[in-house]
Biopython code that builds the backbone (N, CA, C, O; Angstrom):
import numpy as np
from Bio.PDB.StructureBuilder import StructureBuilder

atoms = [
    (1, "MET", "N", (19.502, 6.668, 25.750)),
    (1, "MET", "CA", (18.683, 6.851, 24.509)),
    (1, "MET", "C", (19.718, 7.268, 23.396)),
    (1, "MET", "O", (20.643, 8.049, 23.618)),
    (2, "ASN", "N", (19.491, 6.714, 22.257)),
    (2, "ASN", "CA", (20.304, 7.046, 21.057)),
    (2, "ASN", "C", (19.518, 7.962, 20.161)),
    (2, "ASN", "O", (18.303, 7.836, 20.008)),
    (3, "THR", "N", (20.258, 8.906, 19.562)),
    (3, "THR", "CA", (19.636, 9.778, 18.576)),
    (3, "THR", "C", (20.352, 9.601, 17.247)),
    (3, "THR", "O", (21.559, 9.811, 17.133)),
    (4, "LEU", "N", (19.581, 9.213, 16.257)),
    (4, "LEU", "CA", (20.041, 9.060, 14.895)),
    (4, "LEU", "C", (19.636, 10.232, 14.063)),
    (4, "LEU", "O", (18.565, 10.798, 14.283)),
    (5, "GLN", "N", (20.480, 10.636, 13.077)),
    (5, "GLN", "CA", (20.109, 11.767, 12.235)),
    (5, "GLN", "C", (20.293, 11.418, 10.796)),
    (5, "GLN", "O", (21.236, 10.714, 10.436)),
    (6, "PHE", "N", (19.407, 11.901, 9.964)),
    (6, "PHE", "CA", (19.391, 11.633, 8.543)),
    (6, "PHE", "C", (19.100, 12.887, 7.725)),
    (6, "PHE", "O", (18.325, 13.745, 8.147)),
    (7, "LYS", "N", (19.737, 12.992, 6.529)),
    (7, "LYS", "CA", (19.401, 14.047, 5.602)),
    (7, "LYS", "C", (18.191, 13.508, 4.759)),
    (7, "LYS", "O", (18.208, 12.360, 4.316)),
    (8, "THR", "N", (17.173, 14.338, 4.555)),
    (8, "THR", "CA", (16.048, 13.982, 3.797)),
    (8, "THR", "C", (15.579, 14.996, 2.796)),
    (8, "THR", "O", (16.189, 16.061, 2.701)),
    (9, "ASN", "N", (14.545, 14.741, 2.050)),
    (9, "ASN", "CA", (13.935, 15.761, 1.262)),
    (9, "ASN", "C", (12.510, 16.010, 1.708)),
    (9, "ASN", "O", (11.656, 16.403, 0.914)),
    (10, "ILE", "N", (12.260, 15.774, 3.007)),
    (10, "ILE", "CA", (10.982, 16.051, 3.653)),
    (10, "ILE", "C", (10.990, 17.543, 3.981)),
    (10, "ILE", "O", (11.603, 17.955, 4.965)),
    (11, "ASN", "N", (10.322, 18.348, 3.172)),
    (11, "ASN", "CA", (10.542, 19.782, 3.251)),
    (11, "ASN", "C", (9.379, 20.680, 3.646)),
    (11, "ASN", "O", (9.494, 21.906, 3.642)),
    (12, "CYS", "N", (8.218, 20.030, 3.998)),
    (12, "CYS", "CA", (7.077, 20.913, 4.349)),
    (12, "CYS", "C", (6.124, 20.152, 5.286)),
    (12, "CYS", "O", (6.325, 18.971, 5.570)),
    (13, "GLY", "N", (5.149, 20.810, 5.727)),
    (13, "GLY", "CA", (4.117, 20.188, 6.580)),
    (13, "GLY", "C", (3.377, 19.045, 5.903)),
    (13, "GLY", "O", (3.084, 18.041, 6.551)),
    (14, "ASN", "N", (3.067, 19.169, 4.612)),
    (14, "ASN", "CA", (2.420, 18.074, 3.909)),
    (14, "ASN", "C", (3.312, 16.884, 3.761)),
    (14, "ASN", "O", (2.846, 15.745, 3.802)),
    (15, "CYS", "N", (4.590, 17.123, 3.588)),
    (15, "CYS", "CA", (5.543, 16.006, 3.501)),
    (15, "CYS", "C", (5.633, 15.246, 4.841)),
    (15, "CYS", "O", (5.710, 14.019, 4.894)),
    (16, "ILE", "N", (5.617, 16.058, 5.924)),
    (16, "ILE", "CA", (5.636, 15.410, 7.233)),
    (16, "ILE", "C", (4.379, 14.593, 7.473)),
    (16, "ILE", "O", (4.451, 13.488, 8.010)),
    (17, "LYS", "N", (3.203, 15.135, 7.073)),
    (17, "LYS", "CA", (1.967, 14.387, 7.191)),
    (17, "LYS", "C", (2.068, 13.066, 6.393)),
    (17, "LYS", "O", (1.550, 12.037, 6.829)),
    (18, "SER", "N", (2.723, 13.102, 5.250)),
    (18, "SER", "CA", (2.807, 11.876, 4.418)),
    (18, "SER", "C", (3.718, 10.825, 5.058)),
    (18, "SER", "O", (3.436, 9.632, 4.943)),
    (19, "VAL", "N", (4.777, 11.224, 5.713)),
    (19, "VAL", "CA", (5.736, 10.243, 6.326)),
    (19, "VAL", "C", (5.295, 9.821, 7.717)),
    (19, "VAL", "O", (5.763, 8.800, 8.220)),
    (20, "THR", "N", (4.407, 10.577, 8.356)),
    (20, "THR", "CA", (4.067, 10.304, 9.767)),
    (20, "THR", "C", (3.545, 8.845, 10.013)),
    (20, "THR", "O", (4.000, 8.175, 10.940)),
    (21, "PRO", "N", (2.594, 8.375, 9.177)),
    (21, "PRO", "CA", (2.137, 6.995, 9.454)),
    (21, "PRO", "C", (3.247, 5.915, 9.341)),
    (21, "PRO", "O", (3.237, 4.916, 10.061)),
    (22, "PHE", "N", (4.164, 6.144, 8.450)),
    (22, "PHE", "CA", (5.267, 5.184, 8.256)),
    (22, "PHE", "C", (6.210, 5.178, 9.456)),
    (22, "PHE", "O", (6.595, 4.121, 9.957)),
    (23, "LEU", "N", (6.584, 6.416, 9.920)),
    (23, "LEU", "CA", (7.499, 6.446, 11.092)),
    (23, "LEU", "C", (6.787, 6.113, 12.366)),
    (23, "LEU", "O", (7.404, 5.520, 13.250)),
    (24, "ASN", "N", (5.522, 6.454, 12.526)),
    (24, "ASN", "CA", (4.768, 6.145, 13.773)),
    (24, "ASN", "C", (4.526, 4.651, 13.892)),
    (24, "ASN", "O", (4.284, 4.154, 14.991)),
    (25, "ALA", "N", (4.586, 3.938, 12.801)),
    (25, "ALA", "CA", (4.358, 2.489, 12.822)),
    (25, "ALA", "C", (5.560, 1.724, 13.304)),
    (25, "ALA", "O", (5.451, 0.532, 13.592)),
    (26, "LEU", "N", (6.729, 2.381, 13.405)),
    (26, "LEU", "CA", (7.950, 1.718, 13.871)),
    (26, "LEU", "C", (7.961, 1.669, 15.374)),
    (26, "LEU", "O", (8.089, 2.700, 16.033)),
    (27, "GLU", "N", (7.825, 0.453, 15.936)),
    (27, "GLU", "CA", (7.849, 0.284, 17.409)),
    (27, "GLU", "C", (9.149, 0.603, 18.023)),
    (27, "GLU", "O", (9.211, 0.917, 19.212)),
    (28, "THR", "N", (10.231, 0.535, 17.240)),
    (28, "THR", "CA", (11.608, 0.789, 17.758)),
    (28, "THR", "C", (11.914, 2.264, 17.886)),
    (28, "THR", "O", (12.937, 2.621, 18.471)),
    (29, "VAL", "N", (11.057, 3.145, 17.356)),
    (29, "VAL", "CA", (11.294, 4.587, 17.443)),
    (29, "VAL", "C", (10.419, 5.189, 18.524)),
    (29, "VAL", "O", (9.191, 5.096, 18.510)),
    (30, "ASP", "N", (11.115, 5.810, 19.458)),
    (30, "ASP", "CA", (10.421, 6.478, 20.611)),
    (30, "ASP", "C", (9.884, 7.856, 20.229)),
    (30, "ASP", "O", (8.785, 8.247, 20.623)),
    (31, "ARG", "N", (10.678, 8.569, 19.463)),
    (31, "ARG", "CA", (10.277, 9.965, 19.110)),
    (31, "ARG", "C", (11.029, 10.355, 17.821)),
    (31, "ARG", "O", (12.160, 9.911, 17.624)),
    (32, "TRP", "N", (10.447, 11.145, 16.972)),
    (32, "TRP", "CA", (11.112, 11.637, 15.809)),
    (32, "TRP", "C", (10.656, 13.030, 15.456)),
    (32, "TRP", "O", (9.560, 13.432, 15.850)),
    (33, "GLN", "N", (11.464, 13.787, 14.722)),
    (33, "GLN", "CA", (11.087, 15.078, 14.285)),
    (33, "GLN", "C", (11.931, 15.438, 13.029)),
    (33, "GLN", "O", (13.044, 14.944, 12.841)),
    (34, "VAL", "N", (11.352, 16.313, 12.189)),
    (34, "VAL", "CA", (12.095, 16.845, 11.030)),
    (34, "VAL", "C", (12.315, 18.288, 11.157)),
    (34, "VAL", "O", (11.361, 19.032, 11.387)),
    (35, "ASN", "N", (13.552, 18.749, 11.019)),
    (35, "ASN", "CA", (13.859, 20.156, 11.012)),
    (35, "ASN", "C", (13.855, 20.627, 9.589)),
    (35, "ASN", "O", (14.833, 20.427, 8.869)),
    (36, "THR", "N", (12.765, 21.256, 9.158)),
    (36, "THR", "CA", (12.582, 21.679, 7.773)),
    (36, "THR", "C", (13.203, 23.087, 7.567)),
    (36, "THR", "O", (13.190, 23.613, 6.454)),
    (37, "ASP", "N", (13.732, 23.673, 8.627)),
    (37, "ASP", "CA", (14.380, 25.044, 8.557)),
    (37, "ASP", "C", (15.790, 25.006, 8.071)),
    (37, "ASP", "O", (16.346, 26.047, 7.722)),
    (38, "VAL", "N", (16.409, 23.814, 8.033)),
    (38, "VAL", "CA", (17.792, 23.728, 7.544)),
    (38, "VAL", "C", (17.753, 23.056, 6.095)),
    (38, "VAL", "O", (16.834, 22.315, 5.748)),
    (39, "SER", "N", (18.786, 23.369, 5.324)),
    (39, "SER", "CA", (18.812, 22.897, 3.970)),
    (39, "SER", "C", (18.801, 21.400, 3.814)),
    (39, "SER", "O", (18.272, 20.882, 2.830)),
    (40, "ASP", "N", (19.378, 20.691, 4.770)),
    (40, "ASP", "CA", (19.446, 19.212, 4.695)),
    (40, "ASP", "C", (18.172, 18.532, 5.215)),
    (40, "ASP", "O", (18.072, 17.307, 5.148)),
    (41, "LYS", "N", (17.192, 19.297, 5.732)),
    (41, "LYS", "CA", (15.881, 18.703, 6.230)),
    (41, "LYS", "C", (16.213, 17.511, 7.158)),
    (41, "LYS", "O", (15.914, 16.358, 6.847)),
    (42, "ILE", "N", (16.805, 17.813, 8.240)),
    (42, "ILE", "CA", (17.352, 16.730, 9.136)),
    (42, "ILE", "C", (16.215, 16.073, 9.923)),
    (42, "ILE", "O", (15.455, 16.729, 10.635)),
    (43, "LEU", "N", (16.133, 14.748, 9.763)),
    (43, "LEU", "CA", (15.242, 13.899, 10.535)),
    (43, "LEU", "C", (16.032, 13.331, 11.682)),
    (43, "LEU", "O", (17.054, 12.665, 11.515)),
    (44, "SER", "N", (15.515, 13.624, 12.855)),
    (44, "SER", "CA", (16.179, 13.072, 14.110)),
    (44, "SER", "C", (15.230, 12.017, 14.698)),
    (44, "SER", "O", (14.021, 12.225, 14.793)),
    (45, "VAL", "N", (15.803, 10.910, 15.079)),
    (45, "VAL", "CA", (15.073, 9.803, 15.619)),
    (45, "VAL", "C", (15.683, 9.365, 16.941)),
    (45, "VAL", "O", (16.890, 9.139, 17.029)),
    (46, "GLU", "N", (14.841, 9.246, 17.979)),
    (46, "GLU", "CA", (15.272, 8.787, 19.274)),
    (46, "GLU", "C", (14.795, 7.340, 19.483)),
    (46, "GLU", "O", (13.644, 6.996, 19.212)),
    (47, "THR", "N", (15.728, 6.507, 19.976)),
    (47, "THR", "CA", (15.403, 5.079, 20.210)),
    (47, "THR", "C", (16.278, 4.537, 21.281)),
    (47, "THR", "O", (17.344, 5.081, 21.565)),
    (48, "GLU", "N", (15.828, 3.441, 21.895)),
    (48, "GLU", "CA", (16.594, 2.766, 22.879)),
    (48, "GLU", "C", (17.056, 1.389, 22.291)),
    (48, "GLU", "O", (17.650, 0.571, 22.994)),
    (49, "GLU", "N", (16.784, 1.183, 21.076)),
    (49, "GLU", "CA", (17.101, -0.066, 20.396)),
    (49, "GLU", "C", (18.444, 0.079, 19.689)),
    (49, "GLU", "O", (19.035, 1.158, 19.649)),
    (50, "SER", "N", (18.920, -1.065, 19.120)),
    (50, "SER", "CA", (20.146, -1.099, 18.345)),
    (50, "SER", "C", (20.134, -0.070, 17.206)),
    (50, "SER", "O", (19.195, -0.038, 16.411)),
    (51, "GLU", "N", (21.170, 0.764, 17.127)),
    (51, "GLU", "CA", (21.197, 1.829, 16.138)),
    (51, "GLU", "C", (21.171, 1.255, 14.748)),
    (51, "GLU", "O", (20.491, 1.810, 13.884)),
    (52, "ALA", "N", (21.885, 0.156, 14.479)),
    (52, "ALA", "CA", (21.977, -0.411, 13.159)),
    (52, "ALA", "C", (20.577, -0.878, 12.673)),
    (52, "ALA", "O", (20.186, -0.616, 11.535)),
    (53, "MET", "N", (19.851, -1.560, 13.548)),
    (53, "MET", "CA", (18.522, -2.070, 13.228)),
    (53, "MET", "C", (17.549, -0.936, 12.931)),
    (53, "MET", "O", (16.842, -0.968, 11.925)),
    (54, "VAL", "N", (17.513, 0.093, 13.830)),
    (54, "VAL", "CA", (16.611, 1.183, 13.690)),
    (54, "VAL", "C", (16.917, 1.986, 12.448)),
    (54, "VAL", "O", (16.000, 2.426, 11.754)),
    (55, "LYS", "N", (18.227, 2.192, 12.145)),
    (55, "LYS", "CA", (18.637, 2.930, 10.974)),
    (55, "LYS", "C", (18.011, 2.319, 9.723)),
    (55, "LYS", "O", (17.445, 3.033, 8.895)),
    (56, "GLN", "N", (18.113, 1.003, 9.588)),
    (56, "GLN", "CA", (17.557, 0.338, 8.382)),
    (56, "GLN", "C", (16.053, 0.490, 8.382)),
    (56, "GLN", "O", (15.498, 0.764, 7.318)),
    (57, "GLN", "N", (15.338, 0.330, 9.505)),
    (57, "GLN", "CA", (13.892, 0.483, 9.540)),
    (57, "GLN", "C", (13.459, 1.885, 9.113)),
    (57, "GLN", "O", (12.568, 2.061, 8.282)),
    (58, "VAL", "N", (14.120, 2.867, 9.709)),
    (58, "VAL", "CA", (13.758, 4.282, 9.374)),
    (58, "VAL", "C", (14.002, 4.544, 7.911)),
    (58, "VAL", "O", (13.143, 5.117, 7.242)),
    (59, "GLU", "N", (15.159, 4.139, 7.384)),
    (59, "GLU", "CA", (15.432, 4.406, 5.977)),
    (59, "GLU", "C", (14.376, 3.768, 5.066)),
    (59, "GLU", "O", (13.931, 4.379, 4.094)),
    (60, "LYS", "N", (13.980, 2.522, 5.397)),
    (60, "LYS", "CA", (12.920, 1.851, 4.596)),
    (60, "LYS", "C", (11.579, 2.581, 4.727)),
    (60, "LYS", "O", (10.879, 2.769, 3.732)),
    (61, "ALA", "N", (11.221, 2.992, 5.943)),
    (61, "ALA", "CA", (9.942, 3.679, 6.157)),
    (61, "ALA", "C", (9.858, 4.956, 5.369)),
    (61, "ALA", "O", (8.858, 5.243, 4.711)),
    (62, "VAL", "N", (10.938, 5.727, 5.448)),
    (62, "VAL", "CA", (10.946, 6.991, 4.672)),
    (62, "VAL", "C", (10.923, 6.815, 3.168)),
    (62, "VAL", "O", (10.270, 7.571, 2.449)),
    (63, "GLN", "N", (11.628, 5.827, 2.710)),
    (63, "GLN", "CA", (11.675, 5.508, 1.242)),
    (63, "GLN", "C", (10.283, 4.963, 0.816)),
    (63, "GLN", "O", (9.814, 5.279, -0.277)),
    (64, "ASP", "N", (9.640, 4.167, 1.652)),
    (64, "ASP", "CA", (8.303, 3.691, 1.347)),
    (64, "ASP", "C", (7.291, 4.726, 1.300)),
    (64, "ASP", "O", (6.266, 4.579, 0.634)),
    (65, "ALA", "N", (7.559, 5.873, 2.047)),
    (65, "ALA", "CA", (6.668, 7.045, 2.003)),
    (65, "ALA", "C", (6.981, 7.884, 0.778)),
    (65, "ALA", "O", (6.254, 8.839, 0.505)),
    (66, "GLY", "N", (8.017, 7.575, 0.034)),
    (66, "GLY", "CA", (8.342, 8.298, -1.199)),
    (66, "GLY", "C", (9.376, 9.427, -1.087)),
    (66, "GLY", "O", (9.445, 10.327, -1.924)),
    (67, "PHE", "N", (10.151, 9.341, -0.049)),
    (67, "PHE", "CA", (11.162, 10.392, 0.208)),
    (67, "PHE", "C", (12.535, 9.806, 0.111)),
    (67, "PHE", "O", (12.729, 8.595, 0.209)),
    (68, "ARG", "N", (13.503, 10.701, -0.086)),
    (68, "ARG", "CA", (14.957, 10.306, -0.045)),
    (68, "ARG", "C", (15.442, 10.441, 1.356)),
    (68, "ARG", "O", (14.987, 11.306, 2.104)),
    (69, "ILE", "N", (16.385, 9.574, 1.727)),
    (69, "ILE", "CA", (16.998, 9.615, 3.061)),
    (69, "ILE", "C", (18.404, 9.169, 2.975)),
    (69, "ILE", "O", (18.755, 8.296, 2.181)),
    (70, "GLU", "N", (19.251, 9.795, 3.832)),
    (70, "GLU", "CA", (20.699, 9.454, 3.865)),
    (70, "GLU", "C", (21.161, 9.628, 5.265)),
    (70, "GLU", "O", (20.951, 10.680, 5.869)),
    (71, "SER", "N", (21.794, 8.607, 5.803)),
    (71, "SER", "CA", (22.270, 8.631, 7.184)),
    (71, "SER", "C", (23.451, 9.644, 7.265)),
    (71, "SER", "O", (24.271, 9.727, 6.350)),
    (72, "ILE", "N", (23.511, 10.383, 8.344)),
    (72, "ILE", "CA", (24.643, 11.326, 8.515)),
    (72, "ILE", "C", (25.337, 11.085, 9.865)),
    (72, "ILE", "O", (26.304, 11.772, 10.193)),
]
sb = StructureBuilder()
sb.init_structure("model")
sb.init_model(0)
sb.init_chain("A")
sb.init_seg("    ")
for serial, (resi, resn, name, xyz) in enumerate(atoms, 1):
    if name == "N":
        sb.init_residue(resn, " ", resi, " ")
    sb.init_atom(name, np.array(xyz, "f"), 0.0, 1.0, " ", f" {name:<3s}", serial, name[0])
structure = sb.get_structure()
């Protein structure tokens, strides 16, 4: 399993609720979580698919939900 990490501006429970339908809709993502306790608001994504493909899908999903995202 691959774990991808991203810096985001998803910083609270309501933000997580807003992005949830977008990330849950991605069939290539097995599990995801946002650590809002750190300053970079790290989104971790677990997948068994190609990292490059999933990275693009996750970035688009988070941006479509109205948030900033940057791969780290």
